[in-house]
MIROFI-97193 format. One record per residue (C-alpha): x, y, z; residue number from 1; residue in three letters. Coordinates in Angstrom, 3 decimals. Each point is the difference from the previous one (the first is absolute). Layout:
BEGIN
         c1         c2         c3   pos   code
          X          Y          Z   NUM    ALA
...
! end
This chain:
BEGIN
         c1         c2         c3   pos   code
     19.134     -3.551    -82.409     1    MET
      2.316      0.420      2.988     2    ARG
     -0.120     -2.698      2.697     3    ILE
      1.755     -0.320      3.343     4    LEU
      0.878     -3.629      0.732     5    GLY
      0.787     -1.480      3.413     6    ILE
      1.642     -3.406      0.525     7    GLU
      0.501     -1.633      3.432     8    THR
     -0.707     -3.679     -0.642     9    SER
      3.224     -1.289      1.568    10    CYS
      3.084      1.901      1.154    11    ASP
      0.195      2.941     -2.411    12    GLU
     -1.794      3.257      0.785    13    THR
     -0.413      1.569     -3.432    14    SER
     -1.938      2.882     -1.528    15    ALA
      0.029      1.165     -3.611    16    ALA
     -1.780      2.367     -2.352    17    ILE
     -0.624     -1.280     -3.531    18    VAL
     -1.560      1.824     -2.944    19    ASP
     -2.311     -1.877     -2.400    20    ASP
      1.125     -3.362      1.318    21    GLY
      3.450      0.133     -1.616    22    VAL
      1.985      3.124      0.949    23    HIS
      1.649     -0.013      3.433    24    LEU
      0.034      3.507      1.470    25    VAL
      1.535     -0.804      3.383    26    SER
      0.509     -2.934      2.334    27    GLN
      1.338     -0.422      3.519    28    VAL
      0.590     -3.410      1.578    29    THR
      1.122     -0.707      3.559    30    ALA
      1.560     -3.439      0.202    31    THR
      0.113     -2.130      3.139    32    GLN
      2.593     -2.436     -1.345    33    MET
      2.651      0.815      2.590    34    ALA
     -2.517     -0.389      2.836    35    VAL
     -1.167     -3.455     -1.062    36    HIS
      3.449     -1.246     -1.019    37    ALA
      0.894     -0.551      3.647    38    GLN
     -2.924     -2.448      0.278    39    PHE
      0.725     -1.826     -3.239    40    GLY
     -3.374      0.980     -1.499    41    GLY
     -2.968      2.339      0.291    42    VAL
     -1.596      0.182      3.452    43    VAL
     -3.646      1.047     -0.613    44    PRO
     -0.485      1.907      3.255    45    GLU
      3.224      1.944     -0.476    46    VAL
     -0.906      0.749     -3.611    47    ALA
     -3.411      1.426      0.827    48    SER
      1.392      2.221      2.754    49    ARG
      2.641      1.410     -2.326    50    ARG
     -2.696      0.761     -2.600    51    HIS
     -1.838      2.049      2.632    52    VAL
      3.163      2.017      0.634    53    VAL
      0.838      0.555     -3.672    54    ASP
     -3.282      0.300     -1.912    55    ILE
     -0.791      3.701      0.530    56    THR
      3.573      1.111     -0.646    57    ARG
      0.231     -2.068     -3.189    58    VAL
     -3.267      1.367     -1.423    59    VAL
      0.865      3.600      0.860    60    GLU
      3.454     -0.320     -1.567    61    GLN
     -1.504     -1.498     -3.161    62    THR
     -2.326      2.976     -0.356    63    LEU
      2.834      2.438      0.693    64    ALA
      2.288     -1.637     -2.576    65    ASP
     -2.771      0.270     -2.605    66    ALA
     -0.684      3.590      1.074    67    GLU
     -3.728     -0.717      0.272    68    VAL
     -2.678     -0.129      2.679    69    THR
     -2.977     -2.311      0.429    70    PHE
     -2.010      2.543     -2.021    71    ALA
      1.983     -1.016     -3.083    72    HIS
     -0.874     -3.706      0.364    73    LEU
     -2.875     -1.829     -1.671    74    ASP
     -0.037     -3.087      2.233    75    ALA
      1.764     -1.810      2.835    76    ILE
      0.936     -3.657     -0.478    77    ALA
      1.203     -2.548      2.537    78    VAL
      0.918     -3.673      0.143    79    THR
     -2.844     -1.734      1.845    80    CYS
      1.268     -3.583     -0.312    81    GLY
      1.405     -2.535      0.049    82    PRO
      2.866      0.481      2.424    83    GLY
      0.790      0.330      3.699    84    LEU
     -3.254      1.093      1.597    85    LEU
      1.505      2.428      2.504    86    GLY
      2.102      1.657     -2.685    87    SER
     -2.920      0.245     -2.412    88    LEU
     -2.211      1.576      2.652    89    LEU
      2.446      2.875      0.438    90    VAL
     -0.077      0.865     -3.686    91    GLY
     -3.741     -0.481     -0.406    92    VAL
     -0.734      2.101      3.097    93    SER
      2.257      2.785     -1.209    94    ALA
     -1.513     -0.007     -3.494    95    ALA
     -3.542      0.080      1.393    96    LYS
      0.949      2.881      2.280    97    GLY
      1.443      1.970     -2.900    98    TYR
     -3.067     -0.767     -2.136    99    ALA
     -2.423      1.131      2.717   100    ILE
      1.891      3.203      0.750   101    SER
      0.531      1.000     -3.637   102    THR
     -3.132     -1.350     -1.647   103    GLY
      2.065     -1.908     -2.566   104    LYS
     -1.268     -3.389     -1.186   105    PRO
      1.594     -3.141      1.448   106    LEU
      1.241     -2.989     -2.032   107    ILE
      0.937     -3.305      1.629   108    GLY
      2.588     -1.928     -2.021   109    VAL
      0.928     -3.683     -0.020   110    HIS
      3.726     -0.475      0.601   111    HIS
      0.460     -2.340     -2.989   112    ILE
     -1.792      2.494     -2.262   113    ALA
      2.598      2.524      1.115   114    GLY
      2.876     -2.267     -0.987   115    HIS
     -1.579     -0.524     -3.419   116    VAL
     -0.527      3.736     -0.473   117    ALA
      3.686      0.652      0.748   118    ALA
      0.764     -1.013     -3.582   119    ALA
     -2.139      2.858     -1.321   120    THR
      2.041      2.689      1.757   121    LEU
      2.322      2.108     -2.127   122    THR
      3.429      1.152      1.119   123    THR
      2.775      1.988     -1.665   124    GLN
      1.626     -3.256     -1.109   125    ASN
     -2.988     -2.197     -0.803   126    GLN
     -3.453      0.470     -1.501   127    ALA
     -2.850     -1.817      1.682   128    GLY
     -2.126     -2.558     -1.832   129    VAL
     -3.764     -0.133     -0.188   130    GLN
     -2.219     -3.104      0.129   131    PRO
     -0.902     -2.478     -1.358   132    PRO
      2.831     -2.277      1.133   133    PHE
      0.789     -3.186      1.856   134    LEU
      1.406      0.658      3.469   135    CYS
      2.161     -2.146      2.250   136    LEU
     -0.101      1.446      3.524   137    VAL
      2.877     -1.272      2.148   138    VAL
      0.415      1.475      3.477   139    SER
      0.485     -0.959      3.626   140    GLY
     -3.665     -0.766      0.505   141    GLY
     -1.301     -0.739     -3.491   142    HIS
      0.775     -2.053     -3.082   143    THR
     -2.756      0.415     -2.594   144    GLU
     -0.547     -0.308     -3.745   145    LEU
     -2.626      2.459     -1.238   146    LEU
     -1.359      1.380     -3.220   147    THR
     -0.689      3.747      0.054   148    VAL
     -2.415      1.491     -2.528   149    ASP
     -0.366      3.551     -1.331   150    GLU
     -2.241      1.022      2.897   151    SER
      2.586     -1.255      2.541   152    PHE
     -2.181     -2.980      0.930   153    THR
      1.801     -3.161      1.086   154    PHE
     -0.619     -3.655     -0.786   155    THR
      1.943     -2.351      2.252   156    ARG
      1.587     -2.931     -1.797   157    LEU
      1.771     -1.437      3.028   158    GLY
      1.937      0.733      3.163   159    GLY
      1.928     -1.497      2.846   160    THR
     -1.624     -2.739      2.070   161    ARG
      2.299      0.652      2.973   162    ASP
      3.192      2.064      0.278   163    ASP
      0.489      2.813     -2.489   164    ALA
      3.332      0.126     -1.818   165    ALA
      1.247      2.994      1.976   166    GLY
     -0.975     -1.654      3.273   167    GLU
      1.978     -3.090     -0.998   168    ALA
      3.010      2.195     -0.754   169    TYR
     -0.132      1.568      3.452   170    ASP
     -0.403     -3.361      1.751   171    LYS
      2.900     -1.577     -1.883   172    VAL
      2.126      3.055      0.787   173    ALA
     -0.698     -0.523      3.709   174    ARG
      0.910     -3.690     -0.302   175    LEU
      3.344      1.104     -1.453   176    LEU
      0.563      2.625      2.687   177    GLY
     -0.241      2.939     -2.394   178    LEU
     -1.037      3.339      1.447   179    ALA
     -3.476      1.474     -0.626   180    TYR
     -1.152      0.795     -2.628   181    PRO
      1.296     -3.280     -1.357   182    GLY
     -1.500     -0.095     -3.501   183    GLY
      2.457      2.437     -1.646   184    PRO
      2.921     -1.742      1.721   185    LYS
     -1.099     -3.390     -1.363   186    VAL
     -0.187      1.530     -3.481   187    ASP
      3.467      1.505      0.375   188    GLN
      1.590     -3.261      1.194   189    LEU
     -1.872     -2.019     -2.620   190    ALA
      1.880      1.853     -2.730   191    ALA
      3.246     -1.415      1.436   192    GLU
     -1.181     -3.588      0.524   193    GLY
     -0.725     -3.180     -1.930   194    ASP
     -3.742     -0.396     -0.749   195    PRO
      0.498     -3.736     -0.595   196    ALA
      1.746     -0.697      3.317   197    ALA
     -3.256     -1.124      1.666   198    PHE
     -3.002     -1.630     -1.640   199    ASN
     -2.813      1.828      1.763   200    PHE
     -3.632     -0.766     -0.991   201    PRO
     -2.077      1.949     -2.518   202    ARG
     -3.558     -0.219      1.327   203    ALA
     -3.062     -0.116     -2.274   204    TYR
      1.926     -0.185     -3.265   205    LEU
     -1.957     -3.189     -0.743   206    ASP
     -3.256      1.886      0.630   207    ASP
     -1.524      1.540     -3.134   208    GLU
     -1.447      2.877      2.031   209    GLY
      1.625      3.264      0.998   210    PHE
      0.348     -0.463      3.766   211    ASP
      3.262      0.161      1.930   212    PHE
      1.373     -1.570      3.180   213    SER
      3.278      0.908      1.680   214    PHE
     -0.471     -1.450      3.492   215    SER
      1.370     -3.383     -1.040   216    GLY
      3.045      1.630     -1.566   217    LEU
      0.735      1.853      3.231   218    LYS
     -0.344     -3.263      1.935   219    SER
      2.325     -1.765     -2.446   220    ALA
      2.670      2.643      0.589   221    VAL
     -0.462     -0.335      3.767   222    ASN
      0.281     -3.806     -0.172   223    ASN
      3.139      0.157     -2.125   224    GLU
      1.684      2.472      2.320   225    LEU
     -0.988     -1.991      3.094   226    THR
      1.364     -3.206     -1.512   227    LYS
      3.281      1.614     -0.940   228    ARG
      0.432      1.653      3.375   229    ARG
     -0.763     -3.206      1.885   230    ASN
      2.596     -1.831     -2.086   231    ARG
      2.429      2.916      0.325   232    ARG
      0.136      0.204     -3.778   233    GLU
      1.130      3.278     -1.507   234    ALA
     -2.107      1.916     -2.528   235    TYR
      0.234      3.291     -1.816   236    GLU
     -2.676      2.505      0.984   237    VAL
      0.183      1.553     -3.450   238    ARG
     -0.712     -3.417     -1.584   239    ASP
     -3.069     -0.447      2.218   240    VAL
     -1.192      3.475     -1.007   241    CYS
      0.598     -0.656     -3.689   242    ALA
     -1.745     -3.394      0.049   243    SER
     -2.941      1.337      1.999   244    PHE
     -0.399      3.049     -2.245   245    GLN
      0.174     -2.135     -3.143   246    GLN
     -2.807     -2.207      1.337   247    ALA
     -2.184      3.054      0.625   248    VAL
      0.764      1.567     -3.370   249    ILE
     -0.601     -3.224     -1.929   250    ASP
     -3.544     -0.209      1.374   251    VAL
     -0.799      3.703     -0.466   252    LEU
      1.270      0.032     -3.574   253    VAL
     -1.685     -3.259     -1.038   254    GLU
     -3.373      1.045      1.428   255    LYS
      0.338      3.358     -1.746   256    THR
      0.831     -1.776     -3.267   257    ARG
     -3.185     -2.038      0.315   258    ARG
     -2.043      3.102      0.832   259    ALA
      1.275      1.725     -3.142   260    ILE
     -1.056     -2.979     -2.102   261    ALA
     -3.368     -0.134      1.782   262    HIS
     -0.852      3.708     -0.351   263    THR
      1.804      0.880     -3.219   264    GLY
      1.169      3.271      1.564   265    MET
      3.092      1.638     -1.423   266    SER
      1.006      2.080      3.033   267    ARG
      1.056     -1.263      3.429   268    ILE
      0.380      2.172      3.085   269    VAL
      1.947     -1.333      2.980   270    CYS
     -0.770      1.997      3.152   271    ALA
      0.565     -0.198      3.751   272    GLY
      3.088      0.037      2.185   273    GLY
      1.524     -3.125     -1.552   274    VAL
     -0.255      1.678     -3.416   275    ALA
      3.235      1.720      1.051   276    ALA
      1.724     -3.410      0.073   277    ASN
      2.753     -0.038     -2.626   278    ARG
     -0.267     -3.712     -0.689   279    GLY
     -3.739      0.218     -0.649   280    LEU
      0.424      3.052     -2.218   281    ARG
      2.557     -1.800     -2.131   282    GLN
     -2.093     -3.168     -0.279   283    ALA
     -3.215      1.802     -0.954   284    LEU
      1.918      2.206     -2.402   285    GLY
      1.307     -3.134     -1.722   286    SER
     -3.528     -1.423     -0.112   287    LEU
     -1.239      3.171     -1.656   288    GLY
      2.707     -0.170     -2.662   289    GLN
     -0.740     -3.671     -0.617   290    GLU
     -3.746      0.527     -0.440   291    LEU
      0.141      3.437     -1.594   292    GLY
     -1.999      1.747      2.746   293    VAL
      0.684      3.189      1.963   294    ASP
      1.093     -0.473      3.603   295    VAL
     -0.383      3.077      2.204   296    VAL
      1.284      0.588      3.531   297    PHE
     -0.945      3.081      2.011   298    PRO
      2.940      2.238      0.903   299    PRO
      1.807     -1.374      3.057   300    LEU
     -1.322      2.763      2.267   301    GLU
     -3.556     -1.124     -0.768   302    PHE
      0.555     -3.744      0.516   303    CYS
     -0.018      0.096      3.800   304    THR
     -2.948      1.416      1.958   305    ASP
     -0.614      3.663     -0.817   306    ASN
     -2.854      2.481     -0.083   307    ALA
      0.399      1.006     -3.651   308    ALA
     -1.299     -3.389     -1.128   309    MET
     -3.043      0.402      2.294   310    ILE
     -0.819      3.425     -1.440   311    ALA
      0.413     -1.412     -3.512   312    SER
     -2.382     -2.902      0.646   313    ALA
     -2.485      2.411      1.558   314    ALA
     -0.073      2.030     -3.211   315    TYR
     -1.691     -2.876     -1.845   316    TYR
     -2.544     -0.327      2.811   317    ARG
     -0.749      3.717     -0.184   318    ALA
     -0.484     -0.133     -3.765   319    LEU
     -2.847     -2.461      0.549   320    HIS
     -1.462      1.845      2.989   321    GLY
      1.007     -2.706      2.475   322    LYS
      0.528      2.081      3.114   323    PHE
     -0.059     -1.402      3.527   324    SER
     -2.308      0.912      2.876   325    PRO
      1.394      1.494      3.181   326    LEU
     -0.832     -3.319      1.651   327    SER
      2.950     -1.526     -1.940   328    LEU
      1.799     -2.554      2.162   329    ASN
      3.386     -1.732     -0.047   330    ALA
      0.210     -3.685     -0.932   331    TYR
      2.880     -2.336      0.795   332    ALA
     -1.431     -2.387     -2.613   333    GLN
     -1.730      1.454     -3.047   334    LEU
     -0.691     -2.051     -3.156   335    PRO
      0.633      1.979     -3.153   336    LEU
     -3.388     -1.050     -1.384   337    THR
     -1.764      1.327      3.097   338    ALA
      1.706      3.371     -0.281   339    TRP
     -0.841      0.291     -3.697   340    GLN
     -3.699     -0.454      0.776   341    SER
     -0.110      3.007      2.337   342    TRP
! end
């Protein structure tokens, strides 16, 4: 089964062709990072306009690189939510147009489902994994703990009650004056700093559930920096980064430990943009060795937003005949449970 995937949920215009949910045939991604860097973050209106400019070129180049036409495709998949509404609308409109003009079935995909499916993709250097597994999704907009069964159906154990981990990274980076995108820079500086230099809070560790909260941590960093600046006290940026990152990792790892004990699963997948974080990879790898469970990270190129993961997630929908009507819409907010019931 050959599926064309389209991803435009934020600031990446991406198209990919994937065979049987695991084999990437071709992918083209137009990044807007340089455009938004001058604003210190993604500007939704600018993002959506750039998607309009890039979407047709990206899809056509993806087809050309694969040396196929729409006649060789079995379905067209697109991220329909959650995300920036204007950006999503560009992708959904393009996918619907291609579906109408070619007669190919349409598949709307939840963005988190795409991140989870990224772990199933196979590359030259890494074989994909198949469910069932426990999945920790950590990205700019989402922090979720999910179980994924053989039919690629999700059960949500817990998630963030406010800021996602990646969002907290970006906000702390701005507080420190680091250029956008700040998350990777915080990770880089954290490796050079002292994680015990500041005693930042670990929210919800006393809670037996699986929810997260990172808003208070971000506020604690802001308060500490404000206090030091007002008193003209010096501090090392790398120590702030290291202490902040350690606070995030401690919570993510402990909640994952509890989820392993709760579910009894022997395989953990960590997906999403923050899955590229070196500190988190090391900490979860150590947890896996301690507990004797497999810890799997998607290849780095599939951690950030990309269309291959959308095409892969769509494959499981197609297997169960879950195609979307041409009335498919874009949703800025879309609960995973709601999407699964479609």
